N, CA, C and O atoms as CSV, one atom per row, in Angstrom:
chain,resi,resn,atom,element,x,y,z
A,1,MET,N,N,10.815,10.874,-5.161
A,1,MET,CA,C,9.526,11.045,-4.535
A,1,MET,C,C,8.428,11.095,-5.600
A,1,MET,O,O,7.500,11.898,-5.504
A,2,SER,N,N,8.538,10.249,-6.596
A,2,SER,CA,C,7.576,10.217,-7.692
A,2,SER,C,C,6.511,9.159,-7.427
A,2,SER,O,O,6.681,7.987,-7.765
A,3,TYR,N,N,5.417,9.592,-6.820
A,3,TYR,CA,C,4.303,8.700,-6.523
A,3,TYR,C,C,3.042,9.274,-7.148
A,3,TYR,O,O,2.842,10.488,-7.152
A,4,ALA,N,N,2.202,8.411,-7.670
A,4,ALA,CA,C,0.989,8.843,-8.366
A,4,ALA,C,C,-0.165,9.128,-7.411
A,4,ALA,O,O,-1.107,9.829,-7.781
A,5,TYR,N,N,-0.111,8.602,-6.205
A,5,TYR,CA,C,-1.204,8.753,-5.233
A,5,TYR,C,C,-0.601,9.010,-3.859
A,5,TYR,O,O,0.390,8.388,-3.475
A,6,TRP,N,N,-1.212,9.931,-3.129
A,6,TRP,CA,C,-0.774,10.258,-1.777
A,6,TRP,C,C,-1.937,10.168,-0.806
A,6,TRP,O,O,-3.064,10.536,-1.136
A,7,GLN,N,N,-1.657,9.682,0.379
A,7,GLN,CA,C,-2.663,9.641,1.444
A,7,GLN,C,C,-1.973,10.009,2.756
A,7,GLN,O,O,-0.871,9.537,3.040
A,8,THR,N,N,-2.623,10.847,3.545
A,8,THR,CA,C,-2.109,11.196,4.858
A,8,THR,C,C,-2.739,10.268,5.887
A,8,THR,O,O,-3.957,10.098,5.930
A,9,VAL,N,N,-1.891,9.675,6.711
A,9,VAL,CA,C,-2.365,8.742,7.738
A,9,VAL,C,C,-1.896,9.256,9.097
A,9,VAL,O,O,-0.694,9.312,9.359
A,10,PRO,N,N,-2.841,9.631,9.965
A,10,PRO,CA,C,-2.450,10.077,11.307
A,10,PRO,C,C,-2.016,8.885,12.151
A,10,PRO,O,O,-2.600,7.804,12.073
A,11,LEU,N,N,-0.998,9.098,12.944
A,11,LEU,CA,C,-0.564,8.055,13.871
A,11,LEU,C,C,-1.455,8.069,15.103
A,11,LEU,O,O,-2.000,9.104,15.486
A,12,ARG,N,N,-1.588,6.923,15.701
A,12,ARG,CA,C,-2.403,6.786,16.908
A,12,ARG,C,C,-1.496,6.537,18.107
A,12,ARG,O,O,-0.364,6.083,17.941
A,13,TRP,N,N,-1.971,6.822,19.287
A,13,TRP,CA,C,-1.211,6.617,20.513
A,13,TRP,C,C,-0.707,5.184,20.587
A,13,TRP,O,O,0.446,4.955,20.952
A,14,LYS,N,N,-1.543,4.227,20.250
A,14,LYS,CA,C,-1.171,2.820,20.370
A,14,LYS,C,C,-0.141,2.377,19.328
A,14,LYS,O,O,0.371,1.261,19.418
A,15,ASP,N,N,0.172,3.219,18.346
A,15,ASP,CA,C,1.180,2.867,17.342
A,15,ASP,C,C,2.599,2.926,17.901
A,15,ASP,O,O,3.505,2.287,17.366
A,16,ASN,N,N,2.795,3.689,18.975
A,16,ASN,CA,C,4.113,3.775,19.614
A,16,ASN,C,C,4.409,2.486,20.373
A,16,ASN,O,O,3.513,1.865,20.945
A,17,ASP,N,N,5.672,2.100,20.368
A,17,ASP,CA,C,6.065,0.949,21.178
A,17,ASP,C,C,6.760,1.435,22.460
A,17,ASP,O,O,6.794,2.635,22.733
A,18,VAL,N,N,7.299,0.519,23.226
A,18,VAL,CA,C,7.921,0.899,24.504
A,18,VAL,C,C,9.167,1.762,24.321
A,18,VAL,O,O,9.641,2.373,25.279
A,19,TYR,N,N,9.701,1.819,23.105
A,19,TYR,CA,C,10.877,2.643,22.831
A,19,TYR,C,C,10.497,4.056,22.397
A,19,TYR,O,O,11.373,4.879,22.131
A,20,GLY,N,N,9.188,4.344,22.322
A,20,GLY,CA,C,8.728,5.690,22.017
A,20,GLY,C,C,8.646,6.023,20.541
A,20,GLY,O,O,8.528,7.197,20.190
A,21,HIS,N,N,8.705,5.027,19.662
A,21,HIS,CA,C,8.528,5.291,18.236
A,21,HIS,C,C,7.554,4.266,17.658
A,21,HIS,O,O,7.208,3.278,18.304
A,22,VAL,N,N,7.125,4.527,16.434
A,22,VAL,CA,C,6.170,3.640,15.782
A,22,VAL,C,C,6.826,2.284,15.540
A,22,VAL,O,O,7.912,2.198,14.968
A,23,ASN,N,N,6.159,1.244,15.978
A,23,ASN,CA,C,6.662,-0.119,15.838
A,23,ASN,C,C,6.631,-0.548,14.379
A,23,ASN,O,O,5.783,-0.093,13.611
A,24,ASN,N,N,7.558,-1.426,13.996
A,24,ASN,CA,C,7.687,-1.835,12.600
A,24,ASN,C,C,6.425,-2.470,12.023
A,24,ASN,O,O,6.148,-2.295,10.836
A,25,VAL,N,N,5.664,-3.190,12.812
A,25,VAL,CA,C,4.452,-3.824,12.270
A,25,VAL,C,C,3.421,-2.785,11.831
A,25,VAL,O,O,2.589,-3.063,10.968
A,26,VAL,N,N,3.472,-1.597,12.417
A,26,VAL,CA,C,2.543,-0.538,12.039
A,26,VAL,C,C,2.817,-0.073,10.611
A,26,VAL,O,O,1.881,0.254,9.880
A,27,HIS,N,N,4.077,-0.041,10.206
A,27,HIS,CA,C,4.420,0.354,8.841
A,27,HIS,C,C,3.765,-0.593,7.837
A,27,HIS,O,O,3.223,-0.146,6.826
A,28,TYR,N,N,3.811,-1.882,8.106
A,28,TYR,CA,C,3.178,-2.861,7.215
A,28,TYR,C,C,1.668,-2.671,7.178
A,28,TYR,O,O,1.050,-2.763,6.118
A,29,SER,N,N,1.085,-2.410,8.325
A,29,SER,CA,C,-0.352,-2.178,8.388
A,29,SER,C,C,-0.740,-0.942,7.586
A,29,SER,O,O,-1.770,-0.930,6.912
A,30,MET,N,N,0.092,0.101,7.662
A,30,MET,CA,C,-0.185,1.320,6.903
A,30,MET,C,C,-0.080,1.081,5.401
A,30,MET,O,O,-0.894,1.588,4.629
A,31,MET,N,N,0.931,0.302,4.985
A,31,MET,CA,C,1.038,-0.029,3.563
A,31,MET,C,C,-0.231,-0.729,3.093
A,31,MET,O,O,-0.815,-0.359,2.075
A,32,ASP,N,N,-0.647,-1.734,3.839
A,32,ASP,CA,C,-1.837,-2.506,3.501
A,32,ASP,C,C,-3.078,-1.612,3.464
A,32,ASP,O,O,-3.917,-1.751,2.574
A,33,THR,N,N,-3.194,-0.703,4.420
A,33,THR,CA,C,-4.344,0.198,4.487
A,33,THR,C,C,-4.394,1.149,3.304
A,33,THR,O,O,-5.451,1.329,2.699
A,34,VAL,N,N,-3.260,1.764,2.965
A,34,VAL,CA,C,-3.231,2.703,1.842
A,34,VAL,C,C,-3.535,1.981,0.528
A,34,VAL,O,O,-4.306,2.484,-0.290
A,35,ILE,N,N,-2.943,0.824,0.325
A,35,ILE,CA,C,-3.196,0.062,-0.901
A,35,ILE,C,C,-4.673,-0.300,-1.010
A,35,ILE,O,O,-5.290,-0.085,-2.053
A,36,ASN,N,N,-5.237,-0.842,0.049
A,36,ASN,CA,C,-6.629,-1.285,-0.018
A,36,ASN,C,C,-7.607,-0.122,-0.069
A,36,ASN,O,O,-8.660,-0.238,-0.697
A,37,THR,N,N,-7.288,0.994,0.575
A,37,THR,CA,C,-8.127,2.187,0.426
A,37,THR,C,C,-8.172,2.595,-1.035
A,37,THR,O,O,-9.241,2.868,-1.582
A,38,TRP,N,N,-7.004,2.636,-1.662
A,38,TRP,CA,C,-6.933,3.014,-3.076
A,38,TRP,C,C,-7.683,2.001,-3.950
A,38,TRP,O,O,-8.438,2.396,-4.839
A,39,LEU,N,N,-7.483,0.698,-3.704
A,39,LEU,CA,C,-8.157,-0.322,-4.513
A,39,LEU,C,C,-9.675,-0.205,-4.437
A,39,LEU,O,O,-10.363,-0.360,-5.446
A,40,ILE,N,N,-10.194,0.068,-3.250
A,40,ILE,CA,C,-11.644,0.180,-3.071
A,40,ILE,C,C,-12.167,1.459,-3.722
A,40,ILE,O,O,-13.164,1.427,-4.444
A,41,GLU,N,N,-11.491,2.591,-3.468
A,41,GLU,CA,C,-11.980,3.879,-3.954
A,41,GLU,C,C,-11.723,4.109,-5.442
A,41,GLU,O,O,-12.572,4.666,-6.138
A,42,GLN,N,N,-10.572,3.688,-5.925
A,42,GLN,CA,C,-10.193,3.979,-7.313
A,42,GLN,C,C,-10.276,2.768,-8.249
A,42,GLN,O,O,-10.611,2.905,-9.425
A,43,GLY,N,N,-9.972,1.597,-7.719
A,43,GLY,CA,C,-9.914,0.404,-8.557
A,43,GLY,C,C,-11.209,-0.370,-8.643
A,43,GLY,O,O,-11.335,-1.292,-9.450
A,44,GLY,N,N,-12.177,0.001,-7.811
A,44,GLY,CA,C,-13.463,-0.679,-7.853
A,44,GLY,C,C,-13.463,-2.063,-7.235
A,44,GLY,O,O,-14.359,-2.860,-7.514
A,45,LEU,N,N,-12.481,-2.366,-6.404
A,45,LEU,CA,C,-12.418,-3.685,-5.793
A,45,LEU,C,C,-13.491,-3.813,-4.711
A,45,LEU,O,O,-13.584,-2.975,-3.814
A,46,ASP,N,N,-14.289,-4.855,-4.806
A,46,ASP,CA,C,-15.339,-5.139,-3.821
A,46,ASP,C,C,-14.795,-6.195,-2.866
A,46,ASP,O,O,-14.833,-7.389,-3.164
A,47,ILE,N,N,-14.290,-5.752,-1.720
A,47,ILE,CA,C,-13.624,-6.682,-0.802
A,47,ILE,C,C,-14.588,-7.624,-0.091
A,47,ILE,O,O,-14.171,-8.660,0.425
A,48,GLU,N,N,-15.859,-7.278,-0.061
A,48,GLU,CA,C,-16.819,-8.107,0.656
A,48,GLU,C,C,-17.516,-9.129,-0.235
A,48,GLU,O,O,-17.792,-10.241,0.215
A,49,ALA,N,N,-17.808,-8.779,-1.488
A,49,ALA,CA,C,-18.610,-9.676,-2.315
A,49,ALA,C,C,-18.065,-9.880,-3.727
A,49,ALA,O,O,-18.644,-10.636,-4.507
A,50,GLY,N,N,-16.959,-9.213,-4.064
A,50,GLY,CA,C,-16.427,-9.334,-5.421
A,50,GLY,C,C,-15.891,-10.728,-5.716
A,50,GLY,O,O,-15.467,-11.444,-4.809
A,51,GLU,N,N,-15.912,-11.105,-6.985
A,51,GLU,CA,C,-15.405,-12.414,-7.402
A,51,GLU,C,C,-13.882,-12.472,-7.356
A,51,GLU,O,O,-13.300,-13.551,-7.246
A,52,VAL,N,N,-13.238,-11.305,-7.442
A,52,VAL,CA,C,-11.777,-11.228,-7.457
A,52,VAL,C,C,-11.299,-10.553,-6.181
A,52,VAL,O,O,-11.857,-9.542,-5.753
A,53,ILE,N,N,-10.258,-11.122,-5.575
A,53,ILE,CA,C,-9.636,-10.524,-4.396
A,53,ILE,C,C,-8.125,-10.505,-4.600
A,53,ILE,O,O,-7.595,-11.268,-5.407
A,54,GLY,N,N,-7.442,-9.645,-3.880
A,54,GLY,CA,C,-5.984,-9.578,-3.944
A,54,GLY,C,C,-5.380,-10.229,-2.718
A,54,GLY,O,O,-5.752,-9.903,-1.591
A,55,LEU,N,N,-4.450,-11.149,-2.929
A,55,LEU,CA,C,-3.744,-11.788,-1.822
A,55,LEU,C,C,-2.307,-11.296,-1.794
A,55,LEU,O,O,-1.639,-11.272,-2.828
A,56,CYS,N,N,-1.829,-10.906,-0.629
A,56,CYS,CA,C,-0.445,-10.483,-0.488
A,56,CYS,C,C,0.457,-11.712,-0.506
A,56,CYS,O,O,0.295,-12.624,0.305
A,57,VAL,N,N,1.407,-11.726,-1.438
A,57,VAL,CA,C,2.348,-12.842,-1.520
A,57,VAL,C,C,3.766,-12.421,-1.153
A,57,VAL,O,O,4.651,-13.261,-0.987
A,58,GLU,N,N,3.973,-11.113,-1.028
A,58,GLU,CA,C,5.303,-10.619,-0.655
A,58,GLU,C,C,5.180,-9.201,-0.126
A,58,GLU,O,O,4.404,-8.401,-0.649
A,59,SER,N,N,5.947,-8.893,0.911
A,59,SER,CA,C,6.023,-7.520,1.404
A,59,SER,C,C,7.414,-7.293,1.977
A,59,SER,O,O,8.078,-8.220,2.441
A,60,HIS,N,N,7.836,-6.027,1.929
A,60,HIS,CA,C,9.175,-5.675,2.392
A,60,HIS,C,C,9.169,-4.209,2.811
A,60,HIS,O,O,8.437,-3.394,2.249
A,61,CYS,N,N,9.989,-3.886,3.798
A,61,CYS,CA,C,10.085,-2.497,4.240
A,61,CYS,C,C,11.510,-2.194,4.690
A,61,CYS,O,O,12.105,-2.949,5.459
A,62,ASN,N,N,12.052,-1.071,4.198
A,62,ASN,CA,C,13.335,-0.543,4.658
A,62,ASN,C,C,13.049,0.681,5.512
A,62,ASN,O,O,12.353,1.604,5.089
A,63,TYR,N,N,13.598,0.675,6.719
A,63,TYR,CA,C,13.354,1.773,7.651
A,63,TYR,C,C,14.495,2.776,7.556
A,63,TYR,O,O,15.669,2.410,7.619
A,64,LYS,N,N,14.135,4.044,7.402
A,64,LYS,CA,C,15.124,5.092,7.195
A,64,LYS,C,C,15.156,6.100,8.332
A,64,LYS,O,O,16.154,6.794,8.525
A,65,GLY,N,N,14.062,6.183,9.088
A,65,GLY,CA,C,13.966,7.159,10.159
A,65,GLY,C,C,12.906,6.741,11.151
A,65,GLY,O,O,12.250,5.711,10.996
A,66,SER,N,N,12.754,7.553,12.163
A,66,SER,CA,C,11.819,7.241,13.231
A,66,SER,C,C,10.713,8.289,13.273
A,66,SER,O,O,10.922,9.452,12.930
A,67,VAL,N,N,9.555,7.857,13.694
A,67,VAL,CA,C,8.409,8.746,13.823
A,67,VAL,C,C,7.597,8.256,15.021
A,67,VAL,O,O,7.667,7.085,15.396
A,68,SER,N,N,6.824,9.169,15.616
A,68,SER,CA,C,6.016,8.765,16.765
A,68,SER,C,C,4.746,9.603,16.834
A,68,SER,O,O,4.653,10.669,16.226
A,69,PHE,N,N,3.777,9.103,17.581
A,69,PHE,CA,C,2.549,9.829,17.837
A,69,PHE,C,C,2.900,11.142,18.525
A,69,PHE,O,O,3.726,11.129,19.437
A,70,PRO,N,N,2.324,12.260,18.142
A,70,PRO,CA,C,1.118,12.483,17.353
A,70,PRO,C,C,1.374,12.871,15.896
A,70,PRO,O,O,0.532,13.524,15.281
A,71,ASP,N,N,2.515,12.482,15.337
A,71,ASP,CA,C,2.816,12.803,13.938
A,71,ASP,C,C,1.810,12.154,12.985
A,71,ASP,O,O,1.023,11.289,13.369
A,72,SER,N,N,1.865,12.599,11.747
A,72,SER,CA,C,1.143,11.958,10.648
A,72,SER,C,C,2.168,11.563,9.610
A,72,SER,O,O,3.244,12.158,9.534
A,73,LEU,N,N,1.850,10.584,8.827
A,73,LEU,CA,C,2.707,10.186,7.721
A,73,LEU,C,C,2.016,10.497,6.401
A,73,LEU,O,O,0.813,10.282,6.249
A,74,HIS,N,N,2.792,11.006,5.451
A,74,HIS,CA,C,2.315,11.157,4.080
A,74,HIS,C,C,2.845,9.937,3.339
A,74,HIS,O,O,4.055,9.724,3.254
A,75,ILE,N,N,1.930,9.144,2.808
A,75,ILE,CA,C,2.309,7.878,2.199
A,75,ILE,C,C,2.028,7.937,0.707
A,75,ILE,O,O,0.898,8.155,0.270
A,76,GLY,N,N,3.099,7.737,-0.066
A,76,GLY,CA,C,2.999,7.735,-1.514
A,76,GLY,C,C,2.880,6.321,-2.034
A,76,GLY,O,O,3.496,5.398,-1.501
A,77,LEU,N,N,2.078,6.153,-3.088
A,77,LEU,CA,C,1.838,4.841,-3.684
A,77,LEU,C,C,2.018,4.927,-5.189
A,77,LEU,O,O,1.561,5.869,-5.836
A,78,ARG,N,N,2.692,3.929,-5.728
A,78,ARG,CA,C,2.831,3.794,-7.178
A,78,ARG,C,C,2.887,2.314,-7.510
A,78,ARG,O,O,3.056,1.474,-6.625
A,79,VAL,N,N,2.745,2.000,-8.792
A,79,VAL,CA,C,2.886,0.632,-9.264
A,79,VAL,C,C,4.229,0.535,-9.966
A,79,VAL,O,O,4.503,1.272,-10.914
A,80,GLY,N,N,5.066,-0.383,-9.491
A,80,GLY,CA,C,6.366,-0.611,-10.110
A,80,GLY,C,C,6.311,-1.639,-11.219
A,80,GLY,O,O,7.102,-1.595,-12.161
A,81,HIS,N,N,5.368,-2.572,-11.104
A,81,HIS,CA,C,5.202,-3.615,-12.131
A,81,HIS,C,C,3.766,-4.105,-12.121
A,81,HIS,O,O,3.198,-4.378,-11.063
A,82,LEU,N,N,3.188,-4.212,-13.304
A,82,LEU,CA,C,1.847,-4.761,-13.458
A,82,LEU,C,C,1.927,-5.944,-14.399
A,82,LEU,O,O,2.224,-5.797,-15.584
A,83,GLY,N,N,1.658,-7.116,-13.855
A,83,GLY,CA,C,1.679,-8.336,-14.650
A,83,GLY,C,C,0.282,-8.754,-15.068
A,83,GLY,O,O,-0.664,-7.971,-14.984
A,84,ARG,N,N,0.160,-9.995,-15.520
A,84,ARG,CA,C,-1.133,-10.521,-15.962
A,84,ARG,C,C,-2.095,-10.656,-14.783
A,84,ARG,O,O,-3.261,-10.272,-14.880
A,85,SER,N,N,-1.601,-11.204,-13.667
A,85,SER,CA,C,-2.465,-11.414,-12.503
A,85,SER,C,C,-1.879,-10.820,-11.218
A,85,SER,O,O,-2.445,-10.988,-10.138
A,86,SER,N,N,-0.768,-10.140,-11.337
A,86,SER,CA,C,-0.118,-9.610,-10.133
A,86,SER,C,C,0.284,-8.150,-10.313
A,86,SER,O,O,0.363,-7.633,-11.427
A,87,VAL,N,N,0.531,-7.515,-9.186
A,87,VAL,CA,C,0.980,-6.126,-9.186
A,87,VAL,C,C,1.959,-5.940,-8.034
A,87,VAL,O,O,1.776,-6.473,-6.940
A,88,ARG,N,N,2.999,-5.171,-8.315
A,88,ARG,CA,C,3.958,-4.797,-7.268
A,88,ARG,C,C,3.776,-3.314,-6.994
A,88,ARG,O,O,4.062,-2.470,-7.843
A,89,TYR,N,N,3.295,-3.011,-5.794
A,89,TYR,CA,C,3.146,-1.633,-5.349
A,89,TYR,C,C,4.455,-1.201,-4.695
A,89,TYR,O,O,5.143,-2.004,-4.064
A,90,GLU,N,N,4.787,0.070,-4.854
A,90,GLU,CA,C,5.929,0.652,-4.165
A,90,GLU,C,C,5.408,1.793,-3.303
A,90,GLU,O,O,4.608,2.616,-3.747
A,91,ILE,N,N,5.876,1.823,-2.074
A,91,ILE,CA,C,5.329,2.735,-1.090
A,91,ILE,C,C,6.449,3.562,-0.460
A,91,ILE,O,O,7.507,3.027,-0.128
A,92,GLY,N,N,6.217,4.847,-0.299
A,92,GLY,CA,C,7.135,5.726,0.413
A,92,GLY,C,C,6.406,6.389,1.564
A,92,GLY,O,O,5.326,6.951,1.380
A,93,MET,N,N,6.987,6.326,2.743
A,93,MET,CA,C,6.378,6.950,3.929
A,93,MET,C,C,7.245,8.131,4.346
A,93,MET,O,O,8.439,7.985,4.608
A,94,TYR,N,N,6.623,9.297,4.403
A,94,TYR,CA,C,7.349,10.528,4.671
A,94,TYR,C,C,6.779,11.237,5.887
A,94,TYR,O,O,5.594,11.131,6.203
A,95,ARG,N,N,7.664,11.963,6.557
A,95,ARG,CA,C,7.230,12.845,7.636
A,95,ARG,C,C,6.235,13.852,7.054
A,95,ARG,O,O,6.198,14.056,5.841
A,96,ALA,N,N,5.444,14.469,7.899
A,96,ALA,CA,C,4.354,15.350,7.473
A,96,ALA,C,C,4.772,16.396,6.437
A,96,ALA,O,O,3.999,16.703,5.529
A,97,ASP,N,N,5.971,16.941,6.558
A,97,ASP,CA,C,6.409,17.978,5.615
A,97,ASP,C,C,7.037,17.382,4.338
A,97,ASP,O,O,7.488,18.125,3.467
A,98,ARG,N,N,7.062,16.067,4.234
A,98,ARG,CA,C,7.627,15.305,3.104
A,98,ARG,C,C,9.116,15.563,2.911
A,98,ARG,O,O,9.663,15.245,1.855
A,99,ALA,N,N,9.775,16.131,3.905
A,99,ALA,CA,C,11.206,16.424,3.796
A,99,ALA,C,C,12.059,15.211,4.134
A,99,ALA,O,O,13.197,15.107,3.675
A,100,GLU,N,N,11.525,14.294,4.930
A,100,GLU,CA,C,12.315,13.152,5.377
A,100,GLU,C,C,11.559,11.851,5.132
A,100,GLU,O,O,10.411,11.685,5.546
A,101,VAL,N,N,12.241,10.931,4.441
A,101,VAL,CA,C,11.644,9.618,4.239
A,101,VAL,C,C,11.807,8.801,5.522
A,101,VAL,O,O,12.898,8.732,6.088
A,102,ILE,N,N,10.735,8.196,5.963
A,102,ILE,CA,C,10.739,7.364,7.167
A,102,ILE,C,C,10.933,5.902,6.803
A,102,ILE,O,O,11.668,5.180,7.478
A,103,ALA,N,N,10.272,5.463,5.731
A,103,ALA,CA,C,10.377,4.068,5.302
A,103,ALA,C,C,9.981,3.956,3.836
A,103,ALA,O,O,9.182,4.741,3.326
A,104,GLU,N,N,10.562,2.959,3.173
A,104,GLU,CA,C,10.199,2.631,1.795
A,104,GLU,C,C,9.985,1.128,1.723
A,104,GLU,O,O,10.727,0.347,2.319
A,105,GLY,N,N,8.967,0.744,0.989
A,105,GLY,CA,C,8.689,-0.677,0.902
A,105,GLY,C,C,7.983,-1.057,-0.371
A,105,GLY,O,O,7.692,-0.222,-1.227
A,106,HIS,N,N,7.714,-2.348,-0.473
A,106,HIS,CA,C,6.900,-2.841,-1.584
A,106,HIS,C,C,5.967,-3.927,-1.074
A,106,HIS,O,O,6.156,-4.494,0.002
A,107,PHE,N,N,4.966,-4.188,-1.878
A,107,PHE,CA,C,3.881,-5.084,-1.492
A,107,PHE,C,C,3.386,-5.716,-2.791
A,107,PHE,O,O,3.054,-4.987,-3.725
A,108,VAL,N,N,3.326,-7.020,-2.881
A,108,VAL,CA,C,2.896,-7.700,-4.101
A,108,VAL,C,C,1.560,-8.390,-3.850
A,108,VAL,O,O,1.406,-9.188,-2.925
A,109,HIS,N,N,0.602,-8.053,-4.707
A,109,HIS,CA,C,-0.698,-8.723,-4.699
A,109,HIS,C,C,-0.774,-9.655,-5.904
A,109,HIS,O,O,-0.333,-9.302,-6.998
A,110,VAL,N,N,-1.329,-10.834,-5.701
A,110,VAL,CA,C,-1.784,-11.684,-6.797
A,110,VAL,C,C,-3.296,-11.678,-6.714
A,110,VAL,O,O,-3.872,-11.973,-5.666
A,111,PHE,N,N,-3.938,-11.342,-7.822
A,111,PHE,CA,C,-5.396,-11.325,-7.853
A,111,PHE,C,C,-5.889,-12.726,-8.184
A,111,PHE,O,O,-5.429,-13.364,-9.131
A,112,VAL,N,N,-6.840,-13.187,-7.372
A,112,VAL,CA,C,-7.335,-14.556,-7.482
A,112,VAL,C,C,-8.857,-14.563,-7.452
A,112,VAL,O,O,-9.500,-13.615,-7.001
A,113,ASP,N,N,-9.409,-15.667,-7.948
A,113,ASP,CA,C,-10.829,-15.920,-7.825
A,113,ASP,C,C,-11.129,-16.179,-6.348
A,113,ASP,O,O,-10.451,-16.983,-5.709
A,114,ARG,N,N,-12.133,-15.508,-5.811
A,114,ARG,CA,C,-12.455,-15.624,-4.390
A,114,ARG,C,C,-12.718,-17.071,-3.981
A,114,ARG,O,O,-12.259,-17.508,-2.925
A,115,ALA,N,N,-13.448,-17.813,-4.801
A,115,ALA,CA,C,-13.849,-19.177,-4.433
A,115,ALA,C,C,-12.717,-20.189,-4.613
A,115,ALA,O,O,-12.448,-20.986,-3.714
A,116,SER,N,N,-12.062,-20.161,-5.761
A,116,SER,CA,C,-11.053,-21.192,-6.064
A,116,SER,C,C,-9.657,-20.830,-5.580
A,116,SER,O,O,-8.806,-21.705,-5.418
A,117,ARG,N,N,-9.417,-19.532,-5.347
A,117,ARG,CA,C,-8.098,-19.012,-4.975
A,117,ARG,C,C,-7.053,-19.220,-6.077
A,117,ARG,O,O,-5.852,-19.249,-5.808
A,118,ARG,N,N,-7.520,-19.361,-7.299
A,118,ARG,CA,C,-6.631,-19.481,-8.458
A,118,ARG,C,C,-6.424,-18.102,-9.076
A,118,ARG,O,O,-7.354,-17.296,-9.109
A,119,PRO,N,N,-5.212,-17.819,-9.566
A,119,PRO,CA,C,-4.943,-16.514,-10.179
A,119,PRO,C,C,-5.874,-16.225,-11.350
A,119,PRO,O,O,-6.234,-17.110,-12.126
A,120,VAL,N,N,-6.251,-14.946,-11.449
A,120,VAL,CA,C,-7.079,-14.480,-12.561
A,120,VAL,C,C,-6.425,-13.259,-13.181
A,120,VAL,O,O,-5.673,-12.541,-12.523
A,121,GLU,N,N,-6.715,-13.033,-14.436
A,121,GLU,CA,C,-6.169,-11.878,-15.141
A,121,GLU,C,C,-6.808,-10.595,-14.620
A,121,GLU,O,O,-8.017,-10.530,-14.397
A,122,VAL,N,N,-5.979,-9.585,-14.434
A,122,VAL,CA,C,-6.461,-8.273,-14.011
A,122,VAL,C,C,-6.997,-7.568,-15.253
A,122,VAL,O,O,-6.264,-7.352,-16.219
A,123,THR,N,N,-8.280,-7.212,-15.221
A,123,THR,CA,C,-8.923,-6.606,-16.391
A,123,THR,C,C,-9.783,-5.424,-15.974
A,123,THR,O,O,-9.906,-5.110,-14.791
A,124,GLY,N,N,-10.371,-4.778,-16.966
A,124,GLY,CA,C,-11.371,-3.743,-16.746
A,124,GLY,C,C,-10.885,-2.552,-15.949
A,124,GLY,O,O,-9.742,-2.114,-16.081
A,125,LYS,N,N,-11.789,-2.029,-15.107
A,125,LYS,CA,C,-11.504,-0.826,-14.317
A,125,LYS,C,C,-10.291,-1.021,-13.417
A,125,LYS,O,O,-9.486,-0.106,-13.246
A,126,LEU,N,N,-10.160,-2.205,-12.845
A,126,LEU,CA,C,-9.021,-2.457,-11.949
A,126,LEU,C,C,-7.712,-2.302,-12.703
A,126,LEU,O,O,-6.797,-1.641,-12.213
A,127,ARG,N,N,-7.603,-2.897,-13.883
A,127,ARG,CA,C,-6.367,-2.800,-14.670
A,127,ARG,C,C,-6.105,-1.350,-15.083
A,127,ARG,O,O,-4.977,-0.867,-14.986
A,128,GLU,N,N,-7.144,-0.666,-15.540
A,128,GLU,CA,C,-6.982,0.732,-15.950
A,128,GLU,C,C,-6.496,1.594,-14.781
A,128,GLU,O,O,-5.631,2.455,-14.946
A,129,SER,N,N,-7.061,1.352,-13.610
A,129,SER,CA,C,-6.675,2.116,-12.431
A,129,SER,C,C,-5.238,1.834,-12.024
A,129,SER,O,O,-4.495,2.750,-11.670
A,130,LEU,N,N,-4.842,0.553,-12.074
A,130,LEU,CA,C,-3.457,0.190,-11.742
A,130,LEU,C,C,-2.476,0.787,-12.741
A,130,LEU,O,O,-1.389,1.223,-12.364
A,131,GLN,N,N,-2.860,0.807,-14.016
A,131,GLN,CA,C,-1.984,1.395,-15.039
A,131,GLN,C,C,-1.764,2.880,-14.786
A,131,GLN,O,O,-0.701,3.414,-15.100
A,132,ALA,N,N,-2.767,3.548,-14.217
A,132,ALA,CA,C,-2.637,4.971,-13.906
A,132,ALA,C,C,-1.599,5.211,-12.805
A,132,ALA,O,O,-1.070,6.316,-12.689
A,133,LEU,N,N,-1.303,4.187,-11.996
A,133,LEU,CA,C,-0.302,4.316,-10.925
A,133,LEU,C,C,1.104,3.941,-11.380
A,133,LEU,O,O,2.069,4.124,-10.637
A,134,LEU,N,N,1.223,3.411,-12.616
A,134,LEU,CA,C,2.550,3.044,-13.123
A,134,LEU,C,C,3.407,4.290,-13.262
A,134,LEU,O,O,2.979,5.282,-13.851
A,135,THR,N,N,4.614,4.237,-12.721
A,135,THR,CA,C,5.538,5.356,-12.859
A,135,THR,C,C,6.859,4.840,-13.420
A,135,THR,O,O,7.290,3.733,-13.096
A,136,PRO,N,N,7.492,5.643,-14.254
A,136,PRO,CA,C,8.770,5.203,-14.839
A,136,PRO,C,C,9.881,5.142,-13.819
A,136,PRO,O,O,11.011,4.791,-14.157
């Protein structure tokens, strides 16, 4: 449970599926939300007008348990690998008391020029912020 950043995400009524638990697509949405919240707040990423944007090129999730509304999830984020133009985030989703892991996944961003969509080197504040999330 070694994550450099934590965010609590409340579940919504609509997150439950007909089986009474959070549907798998919601887990992916939560990963994307936590990553992008962190990128905007800590990494300085300007999603509306910045020259550099992150594109998801890979995502994966292993489901370990079930959760449903009105629970909240504590979601841990770390960087497993930081390359020249890409980053692999690792995510852990835990029940509110952090005693039980609900899901673990990863998400890979390639940072690209907004206009050309060609990969660009991660530099400056963004790189420094991502390095702070690196965990052994």
